[in-house]
C-alpha positions as CSV (number, residue, x, y, z in Angstrom):
1,L,118.3,99.2,92.3
2,G,118.6,96.7,95.3
3,L,114.8,97.0,96.0
4,F,113.9,96.1,92.5
5,G,116.7,93.5,92.1
6,V,115.3,91.6,95.0
7,G,111.7,92.4,94.4
8,V,111.6,91.4,90.7
9,S,114.2,88.6,90.6
10,W,111.4,86.4,89.3
11,V,111.8,88.2,86.0
12,F,115.1,86.4,85.5
13,I,113.4,83.0,86.2
14,S,110.6,83.9,83.7
15,L,113.0,84.9,81.0
16,H,115.6,82.1,81.5
17,R,113.7,79.1,82.7
18,F,110.3,79.5,81.1
19,G,111.3,81.8,78.2
20,G,114.4,79.8,77.2
21,M,116.6,82.9,77.2
22,P,120.3,82.3,77.8
23,A,121.2,83.0,81.5
24,P,123.6,85.9,80.8
25,I,121.2,87.7,78.5
26,A,118.3,87.1,81.0
27,A,120.5,88.5,83.8
28,L,121.4,91.5,81.7
29,A,117.7,92.1,80.7
30,T,116.6,91.8,84.3
31,L,119.3,94.2,85.4
32,G,118.3,96.7,82.8
33,F,114.6,96.4,83.8
34,C,115.6,96.9,87.5
35,A,117.7,100.0,86.5
36,L,114.7,101.4,84.6
37,L,112.5,100.9,87.7
38,A,115.2,102.4,89.9
39,A,115.0,105.6,87.9
40,Y,111.7,106.4,89.5
41,P,113.0,106.6,93.1
42,A,116.0,108.4,91.8
43,L,113.6,111.0,90.3
44,A,111.9,111.3,93.7
45,G,115.3,111.9,95.3
46,W,116.2,114.6,92.7
47,L,112.9,116.3,93.0
48,Q,112.9,116.5,96.8
49,A,116.5,117.7,96.8
50,H,115.4,120.7,94.7
51,I,112.7,121.8,97.1
52,K,114.2,123.9,99.9
53,L,112.3,123.7,103.2
54,S,113.2,122.9,106.7
55,E,114.4,119.4,107.5
56,P,111.2,118.4,109.4
57,L,108.9,119.6,106.6
58,R,111.1,117.8,104.0
59,A,111.1,114.6,106.0
60,A,107.4,114.5,106.8
61,L,105.9,116.0,103.7
62,V,108.2,116.7,100.7
63,I,110.1,113.4,100.6
64,P,106.9,111.3,101.1
65,A,105.1,113.3,98.4
66,A,108.0,112.9,95.9
67,W,108.2,109.2,96.7
68,T,104.5,108.7,96.2
69,L,104.5,110.7,93.0
70,A,107.4,108.5,91.7
71,E,105.4,105.3,92.7
72,W,102.3,106.6,90.9
73,L,104.4,107.5,87.7
74,R,106.0,104.0,87.8
75,G,102.5,102.5,88.0
76,W,101.2,104.4,84.9
77,L,104.0,105.3,82.5
78,L,105.3,102.8,79.9
79,T,102.4,100.4,80.6
80,G,103.1,100.7,84.4
81,F,104.7,98.5,87.0
82,P,102.6,99.2,90.2
83,W,104.4,96.6,92.4
84,L,106.6,97.1,95.4
85,D,104.9,100.3,96.5
86,A,105.6,101.3,100.1
87,G,101.9,101.3,100.9
88,Y,101.7,97.5,100.6
89,A,103.9,97.2,103.7
90,A,101.2,99.0,105.7
91,I,98.3,96.7,104.8
92,D,98.2,95.1,108.3
93,T,98.8,98.4,110.2
94,P,96.5,101.2,111.4
95,L,97.4,103.0,108.2
96,A,95.3,100.4,106.2
97,G,92.3,102.5,107.1
98,L,93.5,105.0,104.4
99,A,93.2,102.3,101.6
100,P,89.4,102.9,100.9
101,L,90.1,106.6,100.5
102,G,93.2,106.7,98.4
103,G,94.3,103.2,97.7
104,V,97.9,102.1,97.9
105,Y,99.2,105.6,97.1
106,A,97.5,107.1,100.1
107,M,99.0,104.3,102.2
108,S,102.5,104.9,100.6
109,L,102.2,108.7,101.4
110,A,101.3,107.9,105.0
111,T,103.9,105.1,105.4
112,V,106.8,107.3,104.1
113,S,105.4,110.2,106.2
114,C,105.5,108.0,109.3
115,A,109.1,107.2,108.5
116,G,109.9,110.9,108.2
117,L,108.1,111.7,111.4
118,V,110.0,108.9,113.3
119,W,113.2,110.4,111.9
120,C,112.2,113.8,113.3
121,V,111.4,112.3,116.7
122,A,114.6,110.2,116.8
123,F,116.9,113.1,115.8
124,G,115.2,115.9,117.7
125,R,113.9,117.8,114.7
126,S,110.6,119.4,116.0
127,R,110.3,116.3,118.2
128,W,107.0,117.0,119.9
129,V,105.2,118.3,116.8
130,A,106.4,115.2,114.9
131,A,105.4,112.9,117.7
132,A,101.9,114.5,117.8
133,A,101.6,114.3,114.0
134,L,102.7,110.6,114.0
135,A,100.1,109.8,116.7
136,A,97.4,111.7,114.8
137,L,98.2,109.9,111.5
138,L,98.2,106.5,113.1
139,A,95.0,107.2,115.2
140,G,93.3,108.6,112.1
141,G,94.2,105.5,110.1
142,A,93.0,103.2,112.9
143,A,89.7,105.2,113.2
144,L,89.1,104.8,109.4
145,R,89.5,101.0,109.6
146,S,86.4,100.8,111.7
147,I,84.2,102.4,109.0
148,G,82.2,100.0,106.9
149,W,82.8,101.5,103.5
150,T,80.5,99.1,101.6
151,T,77.2,97.3,102.2
152,P,75.9,94.1,100.6
153,S,73.4,94.5,97.8
154,G,71.2,91.5,97.1
155,A,72.0,87.8,97.7
156,P,75.6,86.6,97.7
157,L,77.0,85.6,94.4
158,S,78.4,82.1,94.0
159,A,81.5,81.7,91.9
160,A,84.0,79.0,91.1
161,L,87.5,79.1,89.8
162,L,89.2,76.3,87.9
163,Q,93.0,76.3,87.2
164,G,94.6,73.6,85.2
165,N,97.6,72.0,86.8
166,V,99.8,72.5,83.8
167,P,103.5,73.0,84.5
168,Q,104.7,76.3,83.1
169,D,107.5,74.8,81.2
170,L,105.0,72.7,79.3
171,K,102.4,75.3,78.8
172,F,103.6,76.5,75.4
173,S,105.1,73.3,74.2
174,P,103.7,72.1,70.9
175,L,101.6,69.0,71.0
176,R,103.3,65.8,70.1
């Protein structure tokens, strides 16, 4: 709930300031929206708790898979809300090499797996296997970053973008 409360606080601004909704109702609507979004990580927690494996396997594989599944579901169900995925945090890391292969969800899986592997190393749960897996995951991602996945075809395309400087609070005001 905290992740989404901070991450989508702009919804309150949109509803209240630009939508004209009274502040208490906008706050309640935003809280309800955040609670709905928080149900997805809660689902991941419930799912991983019902899969009985050793702690290292749960930390490195089950929890990351459940978390990534929940992110994917959140991005597709009920028109989707594919923001605040864990993989976005890894865009400037060696794990970014996974993006061309599996997008943000591959990066989310790898990011949460890295967190689980760091936990294993820190708390002595299959420490050396976890350290080797962490090194392999980071090295593999770094190696994938060096691959040129696309090649240019034809001459460069020229494009321009024009955005009117219309304040949002005036955007939908009737003409006078």
